[in-house]
N, C-alpha and C positions, 0 to 999 in steps of 0.2 A: 651526493651525485648519484650513487647507486639507487637511492630511494626515488630520485627524480626519473631515472631510466625506467625503473619498475612501473612507476605511475604512468609514464608516457605509454608504455606498452599496454598497460591495463586500459587506459582510455581508448587507444586505437582498437584493441580487441573488441571492446564494447561497440564502437562504431561499426567495425566490419561485420560483426555478428548480427547486429540489428538490421543492417542493410542486405546482408546475404540472405537472411530469413525472408525479408520482403521480396527479394529477387526470386528466391526459390519458390515462394508462393505463386508468383505469376508464371514462372516457368512450368510449375506443376499444373496450374490451372489450364494453361494452353495445351499441355500434353494430354490432359484428361479429356479435352474436348475432341481429340482426334481418334479415329478408329484404330483397332488393333492391327489392321492390315498395314498401316503406314508407320507403325512404331519404330521399325528398324531404320527406315529411311529418315524419319524425323530425328532419331538419335544421331545418325551420321551427319545430318544437316546441322544439328546443334553443335556437334563437335567441330565441324568445319567453321561454323559461325564464330565459336569461342576462340578457335585458333586464329582466325582472321582478325577478331577484335583485339586479342592479345598482341598480335603483330602490329596492329595500328597503334596501340598504346606504347609499345617499345620503340617504334620508329617515329612517333609524333614529334619528339624534340628535334629530330633532324629535319623533318618537314617544316617545322615552325621557323627554322632559321634564326633570325635575329631575336625573335620573340623568346625562343628557348634560351639563348645566351643571356638575354636580359633578366630572365627569371632566375637563372642559375646565379647570376651576380647578386640577386636579392636574397639568396639563401635557399631557394627551392631546389629540389633534387633535379638532376639533369634529365631524368626520364619523365618527370611530371611538371607541367607548368600551370600557373593559375589560369592562363587563357584556355588551356586544354580542358580543365575542370568546368569552366564557364560555357564552353561550346558543347560539351558532351551531352547527348540526348538520351543515351542509354542509362537508365536510373542506376542499375547495379554497377556499371563501370564508373559512372560519375561519383558514386559514393566510395568506390575503391580509390579513385583519384583524390577525393577529399581526405580520406584517411592518410594517404601518402603525404598530402600537404601538412597535416598535423604532425606527422613524424618529423618533418624537416622544418617546422615552425621556429622562427627566431624573432626576437623583439623587433628587428628592423623590417620584417615582412608581415608581421601580425596585423598591422593596420590595413595593409593591402587586402588581405584575406577577409578581414572584417567588412570592409567596404564592398567587396564582391558579394558577400552574403546579404548585406543590406540591399544591394542592387537587385539581387535575385528575389528577395522578398517583395520589393517594390513592383517587380514585374509579375507578381502573382505566384511565385514559387514558394514551396513550403520549406522553411529553414529551421523549424523549432528544435528538433533534436540536434541538427548540425550546429546551430548556434550555441546550444548548451555545451556540446563537446568542445567546440572551438574556444569558448570563453573559459572553460576549465583549463585547457591547454595554455591559453594566453595568460591566465591567472598564475600558472606555475612559473612563467617567465617574467611577468611584470604585473603584479597584482593590482597596483594603483591604476595603471593604464587600462587594464581590463574592466575594472569597476567604473572608471570614468566613461568608458565606451558604452556601458549599459544605459547611461542616461540618454544616449542618442537613439535608442530603440523605439522610443515613442510608445503609443498604445496605452493600455491601462497599466495601473500600478502592479497588478498581479503578475503580468507578463514580465515586467522589469524585475519584480521581486524574485521570480524563479531564475531569471538570467543572472541576477546578482549572486544567488546561491552558487551557481556553477563557477563563476569567476572567483568568489571567495574560497570555494572548496579547493580550487587549484592553488590559490595563494597559500592557504593554510597547510596544504600537503607538502609544499616546498619550503615555506618559511613561517611556521606557526607563530613564532614570536612577533614578527612584523604584522601578521594578519590580526593577531589579538590586540596589538598596540593600536592599529587603525580602528578596531572595534571600540576600544575604550574611549576614543576621542569623539564618538557619536552620541547624540542625545537618545534617550529611550524613545522607542516608537516602532512603527511598522518596519521601516528600513532596517533599523538595528536588529529587530527580531528576525528578519529574513537572513541577514548576514551572520547572525549567531548560528543558524542552521548550517550555513556554508562552512564556518570555522569548525564546527563539530564534525561535519562530514569529512572535511579534509584531514583533520587530526586523527579521526578514527581509521582512515585508510592507511596511516603509517604507524599509529600508536594508539590503540583502543583505550589503553589504561590512562594515558594522558588526556584523551578526550573525555573519559569518565570523570577524572579529577576536575576538569574544566567545568563540566555541567554541575558537579557538586558544589564547586566554588560559587558559581552563579546562583545556585539555589540558596546557599547559605547567606550570600549577600542580600538577596531578596527578602529572606526572612528577617535579617537584621534591620532592614529598612521598614519592616512591618507591612510588606506588600500583601494585600488581600483584596476582597471585594469583587467587583465585576470583572476584573482582569484574570481572576483565577481560572476560569474556564479556558480562556485563550492560552494562558500559560501551561495549563494542563495538556492541551493539544500540542503545543510547541515541545514540551518535555517528552511526550510520546514519540514525536517525530525524531527527536534527538537520540532517545534511547533505542529506537528502532534501528537507526544507522549504526550505533555502537554495537548493539546486539548482533547485527548481521556480520560486522567485522569480527566479533568474538566467535561466532558460529563457524566462520571460515577457518578458524584455527582448531575446530573440533567441538562437538557438543559438550564434552566434559569441561572444556575450558569455559564455554558459555554459561553452563549451569553454576560453575564455581564462581564466576564473575557476578552473576545475579545474586547468589547467596551472600557474597561479601559486602554487598551495599548496605548502607544504613537504613534503618526502618523508615518508611514514609512513602510518598507518592512516587519517588524515583525508583525505589526497589519494586514497587507494585508494577510500574510500567515495564521495567526490565523483565520481571517474571512473566508478564503478559506476552511480551514479544518473543521471548525464548520458548515459552510453552507453545505458542501458536505454531512456530516452525518445527519444534521438536515433535509435536503431535502429528504433523503432516508427514514427517520422515520415519518416525518410529512411535506410533501411538501408545503401544504397551509400555515402553520405557518411559515415555513422557508422563503417562498416567501414574506410574510408580513414583517418579520424581515429585510431581505436583502433590500427590497424596501425602507424601512425607512432610509437606508444608501446609496442608489444607486447613490446619487449625489456626493459621496466621492470617491477619487481615490483608497483608500484602499479596497473598496468593489467591484472593477471591476472584480476580479477573482471570488468572491462569486456570483456575478450576473450570470456569465457563468455556475457555478456549479448548481445553482437553475434552470436556464433555461434549462439546459441539462436534469435534472431530471424531471421537469414538462413536457418537450417535449416527454419523453419516455411514460408517462402515458396518456397525453392528449395535443397534439400539438396545437390544437385550443385554449385551455385555456392558453397555454404557450404564444401564440402570443398575446392574450388579455392582459396578464400580462406585456409582453414586451412593449405594447403600452402605458402603464401607467408610464413607467420608464422615467427618465431624458434623454435628447438627448445624453448626454455623454456616457451612457451605454446602451442605447436602441439598437444601431446597433448590438452589439455582441449578445445580447439576441435574437434579431430578427433573426439573422443568424442561431443560434442553432435551434430555433423553426421551422423556415421554412424548414430546412433540414429534420427534422423528419416528418413534415407534408407532404412534397413532396414525401417521401418514402411511406407514408401511403395512400395519396390521392392527386396525382399530379394535377388533374383537379381542385379540390377545392382550393388547394394552389395557383394555377395560377389565379383563379378567385379573390382571395383575393388580390393578387398583383395588379390587375387592379384598385383597390379602393385606393391604397396608393398614396399620393401626393409625388412629387419629394422631396427627402431628403436623407441624409446620411443613414438613416435606410432603406429607400426603396432600395438604391443601394446595401446595404449589403444583404437584403432579396432576391433581384433579383439575385445577384451573387450566393448566396447559392442555390437558386432554379435551376439556369442554370447548375451549377457544379454537382448537384445531378441528374439532368435529362440527362446529356450529353451522356451517353452511350445508354440509352433507346430511346431517341428521339433527336439526335444532331441538327436536323434542327430547332426544336422549341427552344432548349437550346440556339443556336446561335442567334436566333431572340430576345430572352429575353436579352441575354448578350449585344447585340447592343443597347438596350434601356437604359442602365445605364448612368447616367448623369456624374459622375466623370470619367474623362479620364483615370486616373491611374487604378481605379477599373475596368472600362470597358475593357481596354486592357488586364489586367491580367486574367479577366474572359474569354475573347474571346480566349486567348492563351490556357488556360486550356481546354476549350471546343474543340478547334482545335486539341490539342494533343490527346485527347481521341478519337475524330472523325477519325483521321488518322489511329489509331490503329484498329478501327472497320470497316471502309470503306474508305480506302486511296484515291480511285479515286474520290469519292464524296467530300471528304474533300478538296482535292487539287483543285477541281473545285470551291469550295466555297471561299477559302482563298483570291484570288485576289480581291474579292468584300467584304471582311470582315471588312475593315476599318483599318486593321493592316498594319504597314509599311512592306516594302519588307524584311527588316532585321528580323523583328518579325515573318513574315511568314516562312522564311528559318529556323529560330530557332525552330518553331513549328514542322516542318517536321523532322529536325535533331534530336530533343529531342525525338519525338515519335518513330522514327526508332531505337533509342538507348534503347528504353524501358521505357522512362520517360513520359509515357502517362498521368500521373496525378501528379501534383505538388500541394502541399497544401499551397495555398496562403491565403489571407484574408478571403476567403469564407469557408475555412475548418479548 
């Protein structure tokens, strides 16, 4: 029961803050358009208006008479009725009333609120976020009923899919055993895949470790069945989403908790996804600490994506420092980090980045760095970009970079580019492809350097 109360408060806080932010934006926008001379009177007027509005909300149940009494009998608070919410034209106040409705939601009045949201949508109102919050709250009270209601939403399967995630999240946060039992009775497919995300989200909100074990169990079962082939990409995306939710829950308990959790996972795609998600958020809040953490795992395959996340974040703040960090990484992951860092450095100071490249010894990392430099510079100075691309040691990387530079050059100065191509070192077939692709509008293809 305590967990349910906590989750209810969490849902409502999210609702309120989302809509308070929207309201604040419009209030601020209106205030900004007024001159400084009227600021004092505007503030006084706003205070009076807010006080008046609050008074209307407090007294509304009395004014509604029978309507208020009827709503109270259905389980709604005495101060807020469903009719009040439906009539309210002030967006900020309406969303506050909606939050109050969710706080007092019960199984016997949930259907009434659901139908009111449907009616609002039929009349052209936007109910996306409200419907999601409502279905999550209803799912906590009656998961089966909330999921059944999702089928009434109509529209495309994607919209219903996201709505079902909200309902299942609520159900799993209040009764994970029942939610999982419902899931097991479904056939594999799109619907079940969406509901899995809801179960993971709900479980993660109350017990991240149990959610992790659930994801690992599903992965083990899939492997036992020999699942592979065309569905792997979709499953990889789904796993990333699931681990993102759990990682966020772990990080709410502290970054040390989150990093320990990621390190404890078994080797494989799930651990890689967890490292990626934790590293991304860690780098945004404390890039130096994140860099040290990821560097200690940089020789492992599961940390490859995390290296890119940290490198990207470091590069935004200080590309020179990012390059220095990349130099300390193992060769296996150094190239990807160097690619990210050089791209940002080139954008900020191409001359300095070029000077640095002249100090690098021949290696995979140098090839990656030069490729990134050339691709970033190709529109601003295609001649220099082409010269650098030609200096790449690896034939495959060199040809891909030359083609990328060539396509960009043809689009900015076709005559000069076509004069360069015969001496570019590219085969006649590759030269023809450069011109054809550029003329089709494919001036930039994101190969290894991007």
